[in-house]
BAZALUM-493476 format. One record per residue (C-alpha): z, y, x; residue in three letters. Coordinates in steps of 0.5 Angstrom, whole numbers, plus 2048, in hexadecimal, padded with zeros to 3 digits. Last residue first. Layout:
BEGIN
[pt [Z, Y, X], ALA]
...
***
This chain:
BEGIN
[pt [7C0, 787, 81B], THR]
[pt [7BF, 78F, 81C], LEU]
[pt [7C5, 793, 81C], PRO]
[pt [7C7, 797, 816], ARG]
[pt [7C4, 79E, 816], ALA]
[pt [7BF, 79D, 810], GLY]
[pt [7C4, 799, 80B], ARG]
[pt [7CA, 79D, 80D], LEU]
[pt [7C6, 7A4, 80C], PHE]
[pt [7C3, 7A2, 805], GLN]
[pt [7C9, 7A0, 802], GLU]
[pt [7CD, 7A6, 805], ALA]
[pt [7C7, 7AA, 802], ALA]
[pt [7C8, 7A7, 7FB], THR]
[pt [7CF, 7A7, 7FA], GLU]
[pt [7CF, 7AF, 7FD], VAL]
[pt [7CA, 7B0, 7F8], LEU]
[pt [7CE, 7AD, 7F2], GLY]
[pt [7D4, 7B1, 7F4], ASP]
[pt [7D0, 7B8, 7F5], LEU]
[pt [7CD, 7B8, 7EE], LEU]
[pt [7D2, 7BC, 7EB], GLU]
[pt [7D0, 7C2, 7F0], PRO]
[pt [7C9, 7C2, 7EC], GLU]
[pt [7C2, 7C1, 7F0], VAL]
[pt [7BD, 7C6, 7F3], PHE]
[pt [7C3, 7CC, 7F2], ASN]
[pt [7C2, 7CE, 7FA], GLY]
[pt [7C9, 7CC, 7FB], ASN]
[pt [7C8, 7C5, 7F8], ILE]
[pt [7C2, 7C4, 7FC], ILE]
[pt [7C5, 7C7, 802], SER]
[pt [7CB, 7C2, 802], ALA]
[pt [7C7, 7BC, 801], ILE]
[pt [7C3, 7BE, 807], GLY]
[pt [7C9, 7BF, 80B], GLN]
[pt [7CC, 7B9, 809], VAL]
[pt [7C6, 7B5, 80B], THR]
[pt [7C4, 7B9, 812], ALA]
[pt [7CB, 7B8, 814], PHE]
[pt [7CA, 7B0, 813], LEU]
[pt [7C3, 7B0, 816], VAL]
[pt [7C6, 7B4, 81C], ILE]
[pt [7CC, 7AF, 81D], GLY]
[pt [7C7, 7A9, 81D], ILE]
[pt [7C2, 7AC, 822], ARG]
[pt [7C8, 7AD, 827], GLU]
[pt [7CB, 7A6, 825], ALA]
[pt [7C4, 7A3, 827], ASP]
[pt [7C6, 79C, 82A], ALA]
[pt [7CC, 79B, 826], ALA]
[pt [7C8, 799, 820], ASP]
[pt [7CD, 79B, 81A], LEU]
[pt [7D1, 796, 815], ALA]
[pt [7D4, 791, 81B], GLY]
[pt [7DB, 793, 81A], GLN]
[pt [7DB, 796, 821], GLU]
[pt [7D5, 79A, 820], GLU]
[pt [7D7, 79D, 819], GLY]
[pt [7DE, 79F, 81D], GLN]
[pt [7DA, 7A3, 822], ALA]
[pt [7D6, 7A6, 81D], ILE]
[pt [7DD, 7A8, 81A], LEU]
[pt [7DF, 7AB, 821], GLU]
[pt [7D9, 7AF, 821], ALA]
[pt [7DB, 7B2, 81A], MET]
[pt [7E2, 7B4, 81D], LEU]
[pt [7DF, 7B7, 823], GLY]
[pt [7DA, 7BB, 81F], PHE]
[pt [7E1, 7BD, 81B], PRO]
[pt [7E5, 7BF, 821], ALA]
[pt [7DF, 7C2, 825], GLU]
[pt [7DE, 7C7, 820], ALA]
[pt [7E4, 7CB, 822], ALA]
[pt [7E2, 7CB, 82A], LYS]
[pt [7DB, 7CE, 828], VAL]
[pt [7DE, 7D3, 824], VAL]
[pt [7E3, 7D5, 82A], GLN]
[pt [7DD, 7D5, 82E], THR]
[pt [7D9, 7DA, 82A], ALA]
[pt [7D6, 7DD, 831], GLY]
[pt [7CF, 7DC, 82F], PRO]
[pt [7CE, 7DB, 827], ARG]
[pt [7CD, 7D4, 825], HIS]
[pt [7D4, 7D3, 822], LYS]
[pt [7D3, 7D9, 81E], SER]
[pt [7CD, 7D8, 81B], THR]
[pt [7D0, 7D1, 819], TYR]
[pt [7D6, 7D3, 816], MET]
[pt [7D3, 7D9, 813], LEU]
[pt [7CF, 7D4, 80F], GLU]
[pt [7D5, 7D0, 80D], LEU]
[pt [7D9, 7D6, 80B], LEU]
[pt [7D3, 7D8, 806], ALA]
[pt [7D3, 7D1, 803], ALA]
[pt [7DA, 7D0, 802], ASN]
[pt [7DB, 7CC, 7FC], GLU]
[pt [7D4, 7C9, 7FE], THR]
[pt [7D6, 7C7, 805], ALA]
[pt [7DD, 7C5, 804], PHE]
[pt [7DB, 7C0, 7FE], ARG]
[pt [7D5, 7BE, 803], ILE]
[pt [7DA, 7BC, 809], TYR]
[pt [7DF, 7B9, 804], ALA]
[pt [7DA, 7B4, 801], THR]
[pt [7D6, 7B2, 807], MET]
[pt [7DD, 7B1, 80B], THR]
[pt [7E0, 7AD, 805], ALA]
[pt [7D9, 7A9, 804], ARG]
[pt [7D9, 7A7, 80C], LEU]
[pt [7E1, 7A5, 80B], ARG]
[pt [7DF, 7A0, 805], ALA]
[pt [7D9, 79E, 809], PRO]
[pt [7DD, 79D, 810], PHE]
[pt [7E3, 799, 80D], GLY]
[pt [7EA, 79B, 80E], GLU]
[pt [7EA, 79E, 806], ASP]
[pt [7EA, 7A5, 805], ALA]
[pt [7F0, 7AA, 804], GLY]
[pt [7F1, 7AC, 80B], ALA]
[pt [7EA, 7AD, 80C], LEU]
[pt [7E9, 7B2, 807], ALA]
[pt [7EF, 7B6, 80A], THR]
[pt [7EC, 7B6, 810], ARG]
[pt [7E5, 7B8, 80E], LEU]
[pt [7E9, 7BE, 80A], ALA]
[pt [7ED, 7C0, 810], ALA]
[pt [7E7, 7C0, 815], ASP]
[pt [7E3, 7C5, 810], LEU]
[pt [7E9, 7C9, 80F], HIS]
[pt [7E9, 7CA, 817], VAL]
[pt [7E2, 7CB, 817], PHE]
[pt [7E2, 7D1, 812], GLY]
[pt [7E8, 7D4, 816], ALA]
[pt [7E4, 7D4, 81C], GLU]
[pt [7DE, 7D7, 818], ALA]
[pt [7E3, 7DD, 815], LEU]
[pt [7E5, 7DE, 81B], ALA]
[pt [7DE, 7DF, 81E], ASP]
[pt [7DD, 7E4, 818], LEU]
[pt [7E3, 7E8, 81A], LEU]
[pt [7E1, 7E8, 821], ALA]
[pt [7DA, 7EA, 81F], GLN]
[pt [7DD, 7F0, 81B], ARG]
[pt [7E0, 7F3, 821], ASP]
[pt [7E7, 7F3, 825], PRO]
[pt [7EA, 7EE, 820], PHE]
[pt [7F1, 7ED, 820], HIS]
[pt [7F4, 7F4, 822], ARG]
[pt [7ED, 7F7, 81F], ARG]
[pt [7EF, 7F5, 818], PRO]
[pt [7F4, 7FB, 818], ALA]
[pt [7EF, 801, 819], ALA]
[pt [7ED, 802, 812], HIS]
[pt [7F4, 802, 810], SER]
[pt [7F7, 7FD, 80C], VAL]
[pt [7F7, 7FB, 804], GLY]
[pt [7F4, 7F4, 805], VAL]
[pt [7EE, 7F6, 801], GLU]
[pt [7ED, 7FD, 805], LYS]
[pt [7EE, 7F9, 80C], ALA]
[pt [7E8, 7F4, 809], LEU]
[pt [7E4, 7FA, 808], ASP]
[pt [7E5, 7FD, 80F], ARG]
[pt [7E4, 7F6, 812], LEU]
[pt [7DD, 7F5, 80F], SER]
[pt [7DA, 7EF, 80B], LEU]
[pt [7D3, 7F0, 808], GLN]
[pt [7CF, 7ED, 80C], ASP]
[pt [7D3, 7E6, 80C], ALA]
[pt [7D2, 7E5, 804], GLY]
[pt [7D4, 7E9, 7FE], ARG]
[pt [7D9, 7E4, 7FA], GLU]
[pt [7DA, 7DE, 7FF], ARG]
[pt [7DB, 7E3, 805], LEU]
[pt [7DF, 7E8, 801], GLY]
[pt [7E4, 7E3, 7FF], ARG]
[pt [7E4, 7E0, 807], GLN]
[pt [7E5, 7E7, 809], ALA]
[pt [7EB, 7E8, 805], ALA]
[pt [7EE, 7E2, 807], ASP]
[pt [7EC, 7E3, 80E], LEU]
[pt [7EF, 7EA, 80E], LEU]
[pt [7F6, 7E8, 80B], ALA]
[pt [7F6, 7E3, 810], ALA]
[pt [7F6, 7E8, 815], ARG]
[pt [7FA, 7ED, 812], LEU]
[pt [800, 7E8, 811], ASN]
[pt [806, 7ED, 80F], GLY]
[pt [801, 7F3, 810], HIS]
[pt [802, 7F9, 814], HIS]
[pt [7FD, 800, 814], TYR]
[pt [7FF, 802, 80E], PRO]
[pt [7FA, 806, 809], ARG]
[pt [7FB, 80D, 809], GLU]
[pt [7FD, 811, 803], GLY]
[pt [802, 815, 807], ASN]
[pt [808, 811, 803], ALA]
[pt [805, 80B, 806], ASP]
[pt [7FF, 807, 802], PRO]
[pt [800, 800, 800], MET]
***
């Protein structure tokens, strides 16, 4: 709230978290291009200079959003795996479903995550991305160990899996298919993936 002089305060109980929450809402509603530190400061009720204590510039804010996005994605995947059966097919379906749900519920954030990850110098974003991608690599390794996947070409199989989940998310986000079809699409995609990537006998 403004002080007695009508100016906004500089301090805030947890300014960084409040700014990120406001930025996530703004990202979802208006897109990354419309985010500004000045507008976010106004929204959370602090002076226009206060956000720069945590984010020196707009790019730092965007990188922080992307980093948090990968942390949330990792948490979503781990939660899904924790509730899945031990068998690889069940864990595959749980992972695919969790990824696509995250991607469709956070479309603008996901786009920012990958844009930021490939920006030169975004070391913290790249580091945050290692956890969810590492989890997917572990899943592929499990499939190989259980004989469900061809161990001779793990990298290619991983790329196909990522392309599959990203592709389904893209057609849902692009309004080509209804979100209600997600579970059925995952079931079909998982079945086709398992059939195509199994070892040749």
